[in-house]
N, C-alpha and C positions, 0 to 999 in steps of 0.2 A: 758375196767372198771379195775381203780385202774392202775395195771402193767399186767393183761389179756389182753391180747391182743384178741378179740374173731373174728369169719369171721362172724356172722350171732349175731340175735336179740332170739334166738329161744331157751328156757329152759328148759328143763325137769326138774317139775313141782317132787318136792318128793312125796314119792305113796307108800302108803302100801301096800308090796306085803304077807307078810305072809307066805317065807322061808327058813327063817332061824331058821331049828329046832334049838332048844333049845338054840338060843336066838345067833347062832354062827352063820356069814357070807358064806354061802357056793360057792363051786365051780362056777354050775348054775347061782349064779349072773353076774358071772364076761362075761359070758355069755351074756346074756342081759343088763350089761350097756354099753357093746362094740359093740352091737346090732347099739345101741343110741347114743353111738358115733361119733363125727366126730370132725376134726383137727379145731380151737377155737371155737368150742363149746359145754355152760357150762353146764353140770351135775348135779340134788344135787337128791341125796341120797333118799331113806326109810327113812322114820327117826327111830331112832338109838337111841336106852337108857341109860341113861348117868352113871345108877346104877343097882344092883336088886332091891331099891321098886323103877324104871322106867317103869312096866313093864306093861301091861291092856290088851295085847292082844297074838293071838299065836304065836307063832314064828317068832315077831318081832327081830333086831340082838342089839345087845347091841356093847360097844368102852371099857366096864367098865375094860376087864380082856389082861392079854398078850397075851392069847387064839384068842378075838377077835382083838386085830393089828395087827395077827402072819395072823389069815384068812382075812382080808381084804386086807390084801398087794396084794394078787396073781389081786384083783377083780381091783383094784386103778391102779395097774400094768400094765390089756390090755386095761383099757382104756385108762390109758398116752400113751399105741402104737399107738392108734387113733389118737394121740394130743387133745384128749379131756382133758378139766377141770371140776377138779372134788371135789367137795362139798359136805360136808358130815353134813346132818343134826341132831341134837344132840335133845333131845327128854328126856322130862320125863313127865309121864300124869298125877302126883297128882291123884286126886279123880276117876279119870274115871281108875277104876279098879274094881279087886272084887280077893278077901282073896287068890284065888286059884291062883293071880301070884303074891300075894307079899309073900315076905320072910319068913319062921314059919307061914304062913296062919296069917298075922299080920293086922293090915287097915292099909288102904292106906295112904300116906301122900299129905296135904292140904293147903290150906291159911285158910281151913271151915274144920267146924265136921258138915257142910250140909251136906251129899248126893243126889247124885241125883237119881232124881226118879227110884224107884225102876223099870224094866221092860220098863223103854226107850230103843229100839233100841233090846227088845230082850232080854237083860240083865238084872242080878239081882247083880245093882250093889251097891256094899261095904261101908258101916260105914268109912267115911275120919275121922281121924283124924287129930283138927288141931297144923303144929307145934310151936315149945315152940318157944318164940324169938332168944333163944338161940339155937339153933337146925339148925336156918336159912345159918349160914355161914358153914357148913358146907356141906348144900346142894350144896351154891355156887361153894365152891371146889369141889363135885364132877364131877359138869357142868367145872369148872376149868381143873383137870386132864382128862375129855373127851378129850377134847378141847385141848389137850396134844397129848392126845393116837392116835387121828386122824392122826395129824403133824405124828406123828413115822408112820401112817400104810399107807403116804404117798399125804395122800391129797391134796391138793392148799391149802384150805380152810373150816369153819364152817357154818355150818346156824346153827343159833338159834332157838328153833323153841319160839316163841311166841305166835302159833295162836289155834283156835279150840280148846279149852274149855279147854287145856292139864293146867300142871301145874303154868306157869307164865301167862297166863291165866287169871286163877285162881284168879293170886294177884292183873292181873290190872284188874280187873270189879266188880266193882260197882254192880251188884247184887250178885254176891259171895261172895266176902272180905269182910265182915261182923269185921274183927279184927278194936280194938280199943288200940295196939302198935302203933311204928312205922309205920309198914308196911299196914297198915287201916287205910281208913279217908278220907283224902286229897288225888287228884289224884299224887299229887309228894312223897306222900305214898307211894299209892297202886302198882307207878311203881318203886317205890322204890330197890323192889326184880332184876327182870324185869333186871335196870342199874347198879344194884348188879355181875350182874352174865356176864352180856354184859364188863365192868372194868375189873373182874376178868379174862378175857378172853384173850380180847384186852392184856393189864399185859403180858398175859403168849406166845402167839403165835402173836401178832399183828393188828392193827385192819383192815392193808393189806389185812386178811384174813381173814376177819370174818363178814359175815352179819345174821341180824333178818330176820322173820319174824309175820305178824301181819294181824287180822284176828277181827278189830277194828269191825267189823258192825254182825259178825256171831251171832249167840242164839248158835251154835251148844254145843252139851253138857252140854246142859242150865246154856250157860257164856254168860248174856247178862251185856250190859254196859249204862245204860240213856244216856249219854251223849259222843255216838259213835266218833264223827267229834272231840270230841276236846281231845278226850283218846291218837284218832290215829295222831293228831298236836304238843301234847306235846310227843308223843315219838319220833316224826321225827324229830323234836328239837333236846331233849336231844341227839337221835343218833346226828343228824350232829354233835357234841359235839365234841363226843368219834373217828369223822371224819371212819364211820361205813364204808366198802365199800360197800356194798350194802343194800338197807332197798328192805323187799318182801313183798307183799300186796293184799292181797284178798277182791275181792273187793265186795260190796251191797249183786251184784245179786247172790253170791253165798254162803252157810251157810253146814258147814262138806261135804256131796256127792250131795249135793243138789242146782240146779241152777234157781230162776226162772226163765222160759226164755218171753223173750222180741227179741224185730221184731231186725233182723240179722245190717241192717244201723242205730239202735237205739245204739250209743256212748253215755251216762252221765258217765260224768268226776269229779265225788264223791271225787278222790283222785287228782284232784287241789291244794288244800290248801298244803298235804302232798307231792306234786311236789316241790312248791315253797319252801316250810319249809326246806327240806329234799336236801341237796347240792349232794351229789354221787350220784350213780346210782341207780335207780328204778324200781324193776319190779315189773308187774301184772297177778294179776291168775287170774281165773276165769269163764268160760263162754265164755271163746275167738274162735274164727274160725282166717284164715287165713284173710280173710275180712278186722273183726274187729284188728287184729294184726296188718294189715299196718296201717288200722289208727289210731289206736292209738299211732304210729311212726312215722307216717308223721304229723299228728297232734302235735309231741314233749310231746304229754299225760307223754309218760310214754321211759325209756332207752329200754326194753326185754319186753318181755309175754314170762310164763310160761303155759305149758301145759302138761295136767297130760291126762286123756283119750287117745286120740287122741293122744301122745306119744307112750304109753302105745301100742297103739291095729299097731302104723304105726312107724316101727321101724329106717326109712328112711326118717321119719317127714322133715327136712329140702330141705330134696333134692326132696320131694314132693308139698313143700308148692316153689321152687325155680320154677319150671316148673307145677306149678297148675296141678297135676295130683291127679287122684280120689282115693281117703281115702282109708286105710278095715277098716271097723266096729269095733268098739266093742264088747264084750260079759263081760256083768258086769257080767253071772253068775260063769267066773273064775275069777275077779280081785282075792279076798280073798281066794280063794282052798291051798293047798299049794303044789299042785303037779309042779314041777322041770319044764315043757317042757311047758306044756296042758298051751293055756292062759297066756304064759311067757316071751316062747323066741320059740311061734310057731307061727308069726305073720308072712306074709309074707312080703318079699322085692316086689320093684316094679322089680327088676332086678329077 
């Protein structure tokens, strides 16, 4: 993958874990990530806020202050000591927030002033404020500075979070973005913000350290596009032009944390057009198990498979998959709790 030598094709997917108190990464994260690190294995961090307006959930990490950078350093070191390759996922939630998470209780920012239906997911979402055209370069710069901070913290690269209904996707998708300026309307205009973020980060840290995650088919947080095939293809072509290290795409069978059940040996190749259009490494995520992952790789459908819940519950997942060992069952009730051990670093290893 670019100048990185990977020893296997199993990636730790970015997973929100809500254990960075007051947005500061904690020492227990070093245990968690290093447990899942292998020599030549790629890990992607949980979504990490780029600014004080980027937050929408309790105790998610940040990367916009010196304190954040210093707190990440020992976590990165712990992964590197095991030979792992570690990317930080850069995140802005946009309208997926409440007044409580915003500085001075202000409105969250978005491409639009249309809010998420209050009560969706049991949350009273705040009314967003549509970014003015002249404010957008400032948000792009927040992404750039966050990427710079990530490299300072020792990360090998960054993944731009352009999926799951958050800010970048709020610009990309035509059922959310109702702008009439140069950031709205045509697909080219809707993709402008995402590609400005990519360009700024590539110019700052180099395209060989940058990936991007997309979920064109998802309807998570009411973020829907009328033509997801065209959107995915457009972005794949545009990102190829930037020579981005990798593209990470969520399969159509997944929306947010729900997976549409399908037969295990049924492997629809929905992402093939994206595969053909994007010249560098392609990572697929969403509902994969060992058998489906092996098949996707054997078919040259993608280069890498990102595992979330299974990797969360099995810190030694690559080893277990290598020898086809039984897996620990994950406990969904502890995914998003704030405990530094339970449901976090207490899943057993094979040995």
